[in-house]
C-alpha positions, 0 to 999 in steps of 0.5 A: 500500500505504501508503494502505491501512495509513493508512486501516486505522489511521484506521478502527480509531482512529475506531471505538475512540477513544471506548472507548480514551479512556474506558478509558485513564482507568480503568486499574487496575494492581492488577487486572492484578496480581490476574489474573496472580497468580490465573492462576499459582496456577491453573497455567492459560494466558491462553487457558484463563482467557479461555475459563473467563471467557467472553471472548476471549484478546485481551480477557484479554491486554489486561486482564492487560497493563494495556492495557485494563480492563473496567468496574468491574462486570466487574472485580468479576465477573472477580475473583469468578469467579477466586476461585471457581476458586481455591476449587474447585482447593483443594477438589479438592486436599484 
């Protein structure tokens, strides 16, 4: 059993090593903070936001916790969409 665990961890590590190494250098804590603030203002769950953005819950969770950051272009698109959602919510409330 222990061998299987080690092999699974190794396989995952090799598969994602390049991405994780690259993304670790790009972590921007401000992005995570902006996501959390927007989600709270929208009164939505992580799953709801992930669905609205068209990403997996796991990906969104990684962004919000600061474990993973999307590339700069994706960050800009995500923040732009969240701003649109906030604007729509304000207009609905008015």
